[in-house]
N, CA and C atoms as a LAMMPS dump frame, in Angstrom:
ITEM: TIMESTEP
0
ITEM: NUMBER OF ATOMS
396
ITEM: BOX BOUNDS ff ff ff
-5.0000000000000000e+02 5.0000000000000000e+02
-5.0000000000000000e+02 5.0000000000000000e+02
-5.0000000000000000e+02 5.0000000000000000e+02
ITEM: ATOMS id mol type element x y z
1 1 1 N 0.757 -1.181 0.082
2 1 2 C 0.012 -0.006 -0.133
3 1 3 C 0.94 1.31 -0.044
4 2 1 N 1.94 1.178 0.569
5 2 2 C 2.791 2.365 0.685
6 2 3 C 3.321 2.491 -0.695
7 3 1 N 3.526 1.512 -1.457
8 3 2 C 3.939 1.715 -2.945
9 3 3 C 3.035 2.43 -3.764
10 4 1 N 1.748 1.964 -3.519
11 4 2 C 0.654 2.843 -4.244
12 4 3 C 0.44 4.158 -3.863
13 5 1 N 0.632 4.424 -2.62
14 5 2 C 0.541 5.898 -2.156
15 5 3 C 1.809 6.734 -2.737
16 6 1 N 2.965 6.096 -2.671
17 6 2 C 4.039 6.783 -3.2
18 6 3 C 3.971 7.022 -4.589
19 7 1 N 3.597 5.967 -5.321
20 7 2 C 3.366 6.122 -6.785
21 7 3 C 2.203 7.24 -7.187
22 8 1 N 1.284 7.221 -6.379
23 8 2 C 0.143 8.28 -6.658
24 8 3 C 0.597 9.794 -6.207
25 9 1 N 1.395 9.859 -5.127
26 9 2 C 1.755 11.202 -4.622
27 9 3 C 2.439 11.982 -5.668
28 10 1 N 3.478 11.478 -6.347
29 10 2 C 4.269 12.428 -7.241
30 10 3 C 3.375 12.786 -8.384
31 11 1 N 2.345 11.948 -8.919
32 11 2 C 1.558 12.557 -9.945
33 11 3 C 0.592 13.59 -9.479
34 12 1 N 0.188 13.346 -8.23
35 12 2 C -0.772 14.296 -7.818
36 12 3 C -0.027 15.65 -7.39
37 13 1 N 1.185 15.526 -6.938
38 13 2 C 2.03 16.616 -6.685
39 13 3 C 2.362 17.399 -7.987
40 14 1 N 2.641 16.621 -9.091
41 14 2 C 2.974 17.267 -10.175
42 14 3 C 1.84 18.042 -10.737
43 15 1 N 0.537 17.59 -10.752
44 15 2 C -0.566 18.266 -11.209
45 15 3 C -1.049 19.245 -10.136
46 16 1 N -0.807 19.271 -8.852
47 16 2 C -0.981 20.249 -7.974
48 16 3 C -0.159 21.484 -8.273
49 17 1 N 1.152 21.081 -8.43
50 17 2 C 2.147 22.116 -8.623
51 17 3 C 1.735 22.895 -10.106
52 18 1 N 1.282 22.161 -11.072
53 18 2 C 1.106 22.59 -12.358
54 18 3 C -0.194 23.625 -12.213
55 19 1 N -1.226 23.125 -11.451
56 19 2 C -2.325 23.944 -11.133
57 19 3 C -1.974 25.32 -10.477
58 20 1 N -1.212 25.138 -9.429
59 20 2 C -0.777 26.287 -8.667
60 20 3 C 0.011 27.198 -9.499
61 21 1 N 0.851 26.811 -10.371
62 21 2 C 1.477 27.688 -11.395
63 21 3 C 0.587 28.465 -12.412
64 22 1 N -0.377 27.598 -12.88
65 22 2 C -1.325 28.174 -13.768
66 22 3 C -2.303 29.248 -12.988
67 23 1 N -2.578 28.906 -11.802
68 23 2 C -3.291 29.819 -10.993
69 23 3 C -2.552 30.992 -10.699
70 24 1 N -1.333 31.01 -10.284
71 24 2 C -0.529 32.159 -10.089
72 24 3 C -0.257 32.929 -11.517
73 25 1 N -0.102 32.458 -12.594
74 25 2 C -0.036 32.995 -13.931
75 25 3 C -1.331 33.791 -14.255
76 26 1 N -2.484 33.106 -13.963
77 26 2 C -3.799 33.851 -14.228
78 26 3 C -3.899 35.012 -13.414
79 27 1 N -3.419 34.925 -12.126
80 27 2 C -3.597 36.114 -11.213
81 27 3 C -2.667 37.332 -11.671
82 28 1 N -1.487 36.92 -12.137
83 28 2 C -0.617 38.051 -12.554
84 28 3 C -1.101 38.558 -13.856
85 29 1 N -1.68 37.761 -14.668
86 29 2 C -2.173 38.386 -15.882
87 29 3 C -3.334 39.243 -15.671
88 30 1 N -4.203 38.916 -14.504
89 30 2 C -5.3 39.733 -14.281
90 30 3 C -4.929 40.782 -13.403
91 31 1 N -3.982 40.739 -12.479
92 31 2 C -3.572 41.792 -11.567
93 31 3 C -2.854 42.977 -12.258
94 32 1 N -2.098 42.547 -13.294
95 32 2 C -1.186 43.62 -14.021
96 32 3 C -2.15 44.864 -14.647
97 33 1 N -3.022 44.337 -15.311
98 33 2 C -3.81 45.548 -15.935
99 33 3 C -4.706 46.104 -14.845
100 34 1 N -5.198 45.423 -13.691
101 34 2 C -5.763 46.074 -12.682
102 34 3 C -4.861 47.203 -11.982
103 35 1 N -3.566 46.732 -11.791
104 35 2 C -2.637 47.755 -11.076
105 35 3 C -2.533 48.908 -12.053
106 36 1 N -2.339 48.657 -13.327
107 36 2 C -2.113 49.801 -14.403
108 36 3 C -3.219 50.675 -14.279
109 37 1 N -4.453 50.096 -14.28
110 37 2 C -5.601 50.927 -14.312
111 37 3 C -5.632 51.824 -13.047
112 38 1 N -5.373 51.28 -12.026
113 38 2 C -5.394 52.003 -10.609
114 38 3 C -4.491 53.132 -10.518
115 39 1 N -3.262 52.839 -11.262
116 39 2 C -2.27 53.866 -11.332
117 39 3 C -2.67 55.11 -12.256
118 40 1 N -3.209 54.645 -13.336
119 40 2 C -3.791 55.615 -14.292
120 40 3 C -4.87 56.495 -13.663
121 41 1 N -5.813 55.897 -13.059
122 41 2 C -6.92 56.591 -12.392
123 41 3 C -6.357 57.508 -11.303
124 42 1 N -5.483 56.962 -10.57
125 42 2 C -4.914 57.882 -9.538
126 42 3 C -4.105 59.02 -10.036
127 43 1 N -3.352 58.895 -11.17
128 43 2 C -2.758 60.003 -11.784
129 43 3 C -3.684 61 -12.354
130 44 1 N -4.884 60.54 -12.998
131 44 2 C -5.839 61.53 -13.365
132 44 3 C -6.518 62.183 -12.216
133 45 1 N -6.768 61.635 -11.165
134 45 2 C -7.27 62.379 -9.964
135 45 3 C -6.39 63.338 -9.478
136 46 1 N -4.888 62.941 -9.362
137 46 2 C -4.046 63.88 -9.046
138 46 3 C -3.898 65.093 -9.907
139 47 1 N -3.978 64.793 -11.154
140 47 2 C -3.864 65.951 -12.186
141 47 3 C -5.13 67.066 -11.905
142 48 1 N -6.295 66.441 -11.71
143 48 2 C -7.428 67.349 -11.582
144 48 3 C -7.234 68.023 -10.184
145 49 1 N -6.821 67.483 -9.185
146 49 2 C -6.617 68.221 -7.888
147 49 3 C -5.61 69.28 -8.047
148 50 1 N -4.526 68.98 -8.804
149 50 2 C -3.424 69.865 -9.007
150 50 3 C -3.953 71.073 -9.859
151 51 1 N -4.731 70.84 -10.908
152 51 2 C -5.187 71.866 -11.761
153 51 3 C -6.227 72.789 -10.835
154 52 1 N -6.974 72.18 -10.05
155 52 2 C -7.954 73.043 -9.404
156 52 3 C -7.214 73.88 -8.401
157 53 1 N -6.147 73.413 -7.642
158 53 2 C -5.367 74.256 -6.826
159 53 3 C -4.606 75.342 -7.606
160 54 1 N -4.202 75.021 -8.63
161 54 2 C -3.543 76.139 -9.506
162 54 3 C -4.446 77.062 -9.942
163 55 1 N -5.705 76.714 -10.352
164 55 2 C -6.66 77.701 -10.698
165 55 3 C -7.1 78.631 -9.597
166 56 1 N -7.054 77.969 -8.604
167 56 2 C -7.623 78.714 -7.168
168 56 3 C -6.507 79.776 -6.888
169 57 1 N -5.199 79.561 -7.289
170 57 2 C -4.195 80.657 -7.012
171 57 3 C -4.235 81.748 -7.958
172 58 1 N -4.795 81.538 -9.169
173 58 2 C -4.751 82.564 -10.129
174 58 3 C -5.778 83.686 -9.651
175 59 1 N -5.422 85.002 -10.135
176 59 2 C -6.277 86.035 -9.802
177 59 3 C -7.745 85.916 -10.542
178 60 1 N -8.691 86.505 -9.77
179 60 2 C -10.07 86.439 -10.477
180 60 3 C -10.167 87.235 -11.724
181 61 1 N -11.04 86.949 -12.704
182 61 2 C -11.163 87.732 -13.857
183 61 3 C -11.643 89.074 -13.59
184 62 1 N -11.227 90.187 -14.319
185 62 2 C -11.432 91.588 -14.137
186 62 3 C -13.047 91.816 -14.094
187 63 1 N -13.309 92.706 -13.443
188 63 2 C -14.851 93.028 -13.426
189 63 3 C -15.245 93.913 -14.723
190 64 1 N -16.372 93.759 -15.324
191 64 2 C -16.699 94.497 -16.451
192 64 3 C -16.688 95.954 -16.418
193 65 1 N -16.816 96.487 -15.151
194 65 2 C -16.602 97.962 -14.942
195 65 3 C -15.236 98.633 -15.028
196 66 1 N -14.238 97.557 -14.857
197 66 2 C -12.942 98.086 -15.006
198 66 3 C -12.261 97.929 -16.323
199 67 1 N -13.108 97.472 -17.371
200 67 2 C -12.568 97.169 -18.61
201 67 3 C -12.591 98.506 -19.374
202 68 1 N -11.566 98.889 -20.303
203 68 2 C -11.592 100.012 -21.101
204 68 3 C -12.786 100.042 -21.906
205 69 1 N -13.257 101.159 -22.191
206 69 2 C -14.437 101.389 -23.304
207 69 3 C -13.942 101.719 -24.614
208 70 1 N -14.571 101.28 -25.648
209 70 2 C -13.967 101.638 -27.029
210 70 3 C -14.422 103.232 -27.331
211 71 1 N -13.632 103.785 -28.092
212 71 2 C -14.178 105.168 -28.572
213 71 3 C -15.386 105.22 -29.216
214 72 1 N -16.242 106.31 -29.136
215 72 2 C -17.561 106.452 -29.596
216 72 3 C -17.518 106.501 -31.18
217 73 1 N -16.427 106.968 -31.778
218 73 2 C -16.32 107.042 -33.319
219 73 3 C -15.232 106.248 -33.52
220 74 1 N -15.365 105.661 -34.795
221 74 2 C -14.092 104.811 -35.197
222 74 3 C -13.031 105.708 -35.463
223 75 1 N -11.694 105.201 -35.341
224 75 2 C -10.543 106.1 -35.495
225 75 3 C -9.761 105.444 -36.588
226 76 1 N -9.076 106.39 -37.442
227 76 2 C -8.174 105.813 -38.451
228 76 3 C -9.001 105.199 -39.512
229 77 1 N -10.102 105.45 -39.818
230 77 2 C -10.96 104.96 -41.079
231 77 3 C -11.036 106.01 -42.103
232 78 1 N -10.466 105.501 -43.132
233 78 2 C -10.504 106.319 -44.475
234 78 3 C -11.259 105.811 -45.627
235 79 1 N -12.136 106.578 -46.223
236 79 2 C -12.961 105.958 -47.342
237 79 3 C -12.494 106.746 -48.643
238 80 1 N -11.879 106.099 -49.511
239 80 2 C -11.567 106.684 -50.827
240 80 3 C -11.66 105.611 -51.844
241 81 1 N -11.784 106.147 -52.995
242 81 2 C -11.936 105.249 -54.273
243 81 3 C -10.685 105.271 -55
244 82 1 N -10.288 104.207 -55.592
245 82 2 C -9.102 103.857 -56.295
246 82 3 C -9.418 103.534 -57.759
247 83 1 N -8.524 104.068 -58.571
248 83 2 C -8.744 103.638 -60.065
249 83 3 C -8.41 102.14 -60.167
250 84 1 N -9.105 101.44 -60.878
251 84 2 C -8.753 99.971 -61.161
252 84 3 C -7.458 99.891 -61.956
253 85 1 N -6.84 98.693 -61.461
254 85 2 C -5.5 98.503 -62.15
255 85 3 C -5.835 97.335 -63.198
256 86 1 N -6.052 97.672 -64.399
257 86 2 C -6.539 96.76 -65.358
258 86 3 C -5.381 95.971 -65.866
259 87 1 N -5.952 94.677 -66.269
260 87 2 C -4.904 93.784 -66.871
261 87 3 C -4.845 94.148 -68.295
262 88 1 N -3.622 94.233 -68.851
263 88 2 C -3.509 94.518 -70.212
264 88 3 C -4.215 93.627 -71.125
265 89 1 N -4.948 94.014 -72.11
266 89 2 C -5.618 93.109 -72.901
267 89 3 C -5.022 92.835 -74.391
268 90 1 N -4.531 91.783 -74.644
269 90 2 C -4.04 91.472 -75.988
270 90 3 C -4.865 90.463 -76.528
271 91 1 N -5.571 90.801 -77.683
272 91 2 C -6.523 89.687 -78.28
273 91 3 C -5.905 88.635 -78.956
274 92 1 N -4.398 88.546 -79.116
275 92 2 C -3.857 87.604 -79.974
276 92 3 C -3.645 86.213 -79.091
277 93 1 N -3.172 86.455 -77.834
278 93 2 C -2.803 85.31 -77.032
279 93 3 C -3.214 85.507 -75.49
280 94 1 N -3.206 84.45 -74.78
281 94 2 C -3.582 84.648 -73.344
282 94 3 C -2.252 85.084 -72.737
283 95 1 N -2.407 85.943 -71.789
284 95 2 C -1.094 86.484 -70.997
285 95 3 C -0.619 85.416 -69.913
286 96 1 N 0.501 85.308 -69.805
287 96 2 C 1.131 84.486 -68.657
288 96 3 C 1.499 85.199 -67.555
289 97 1 N 1.783 84.677 -66.476
290 97 2 C 2.191 85.59 -65.244
291 97 3 C 3.383 86.426 -65.317
292 98 1 N 4.472 85.913 -66.227
293 98 2 C 5.606 86.698 -66.222
294 98 3 C 5.411 87.901 -67.413
295 99 1 N 4.258 87.947 -68.118
296 99 2 C 3.999 88.978 -68.998
297 99 3 C 3.081 90.148 -68.301
298 100 1 N 2.483 89.859 -67.03
299 100 2 C 1.811 90.815 -66.342
300 100 3 C 2.749 91.896 -65.794
301 101 1 N 2.303 93.107 -65.436
302 101 2 C 3.159 94.113 -64.774
303 101 3 C 3.337 93.612 -63.465
304 102 1 N 4.418 94.051 -62.706
305 102 2 C 4.634 93.776 -61.306
306 102 3 C 3.854 94.672 -60.481
307 103 1 N 2.675 93.98 -60.129
308 103 2 C 1.767 94.592 -59.305
309 103 3 C 2.194 94.688 -57.815
310 104 1 N 2.957 93.867 -57.463
311 104 2 C 3.423 93.966 -55.878
312 104 3 C 4.156 95.255 -55.641
313 105 1 N 4.883 95.745 -56.642
314 105 2 C 5.707 96.91 -56.325
315 105 3 C 5.123 98.254 -56.871
316 106 1 N 4.046 97.981 -57.573
317 106 2 C 3.367 99.301 -58.129
318 106 3 C 2.625 99.954 -57.291
319 107 1 N 2.652 101.378 -57.118
320 107 2 C 1.768 101.962 -56.132
321 107 3 C 0.451 102.223 -56.542
322 108 1 N -0.428 102.268 -55.589
323 108 2 C -1.894 102.368 -55.938
324 108 3 C -2.183 103.705 -56.433
325 109 1 N -3.096 103.793 -57.184
326 109 2 C -3.6 105.076 -57.833
327 109 3 C -4.816 105.553 -57.255
328 110 1 N -4.873 106.801 -56.719
329 110 2 C -6.068 107.37 -56.198
330 110 3 C -6.957 107.8 -57.364
331 111 1 N -8.211 107.525 -57.069
332 111 2 C -9.2 107.851 -58.195
333 111 3 C -9.235 109.336 -58.521
334 112 1 N -9.46 109.692 -59.76
335 112 2 C -9.589 110.965 -60.195
336 112 3 C -10.781 111.582 -59.611
337 113 1 N -11.872 110.991 -59.446
338 113 2 C -13.04 111.666 -59.131
339 113 3 C -13.4 110.987 -57.63
340 114 1 N -12.988 111.617 -56.557
341 114 2 C -13.414 111.136 -55.148
342 114 3 C -14.573 111.404 -54.793
343 115 1 N -15.41 112.418 -55.432
344 115 2 C -16.714 112.701 -55.134
345 115 3 C -17.736 111.831 -55.578
346 116 1 N -17.469 110.95 -56.651
347 116 2 C -18.562 109.994 -57.043
348 116 3 C -18.932 109.033 -56.009
349 117 1 N -20.153 108.578 -56.047
350 117 2 C -20.588 107.726 -54.956
351 117 3 C -20.314 106.045 -55.319
352 118 1 N -19.984 105.595 -54.189
353 118 2 C -19.414 104.282 -54.462
354 118 3 C -20.689 103.214 -54.723
355 119 1 N -20.406 102.405 -55.47
356 119 2 C -21.386 101.365 -56.01
357 119 3 C -22.047 100.526 -54.762
358 120 1 N -23.198 100.439 -54.686
359 120 2 C -23.851 99.584 -53.505
360 120 3 C -24.638 98.679 -54.041
361 121 1 N -25.051 97.661 -53.157
362 121 2 C -25.86 96.509 -53.545
363 121 3 C -27.356 96.998 -53.682
364 122 1 N -27.842 96.447 -54.86
365 122 2 C -29.369 96.774 -55.1
366 122 3 C -30.188 95.645 -55.115
367 123 1 N -31.288 95.434 -54.423
368 123 2 C -32.191 94.539 -54.53
369 123 3 C -32.663 94.099 -55.925
370 124 1 N -32.751 92.948 -56.151
371 124 2 C -33.226 92.576 -57.461
372 124 3 C -32.077 92.445 -58.457
373 125 1 N -30.86 92.786 -58.161
374 125 2 C -29.814 92.547 -59.097
375 125 3 C -28.851 91.464 -58.635
376 126 1 N -27.979 90.995 -59.606
377 126 2 C -27.133 89.693 -59.303
378 126 3 C -26.066 90.406 -58.31
379 127 1 N -25.154 89.345 -57.87
380 127 2 C -24.17 89.776 -56.977
381 127 3 C -23.031 90.596 -57.422
382 128 1 N -22.767 90.555 -58.56
383 128 2 C -21.6 91.492 -59.159
384 128 3 C -22.259 92.861 -59.456
385 129 1 N -21.459 93.843 -59.32
386 129 2 C -21.882 95.265 -59.55
387 129 3 C -22.196 95.478 -61.033
388 130 1 N -21.406 95.11 -61.846
389 130 2 C -21.56 95.384 -63.238
390 130 3 C -22.055 94.179 -64.113
391 131 1 N -22.31 92.973 -63.522
392 131 2 C -22.414 91.782 -64.305
393 131 3 C -23.873 91.428 -64.546
394 132 1 N -24.841 92.335 -64.254
395 132 2 C -26.229 91.941 -64.732
396 132 3 C -27.182 91.492 -63.699
């Protein structure tokens, strides 16, 4: 009988050890993400607490009464008409960019007649001023 107990004990011990190793591995696999999640949640909570404390140390927003008021009339606004800078029209061929005048360095020209009324939008007309 001792022989049978001795022969069954190593088989049971091997299975028990394997079961213990499997159980330990399962616990490690399950507790690793749990610990990582707890660390992340704790970090987020600490970040919120730190942000609230930092916001509490900042000065309060200014009162509306202490804000500067804008001037009653607009300043620096000039209204003037300028002559259009027409593209040269050559009926033979289409102009390429290097054939156009150097618009970036050309000064703007003031309109000859500053007293004329500026074109305005009229109801019932299309979106362009002279296009119909």
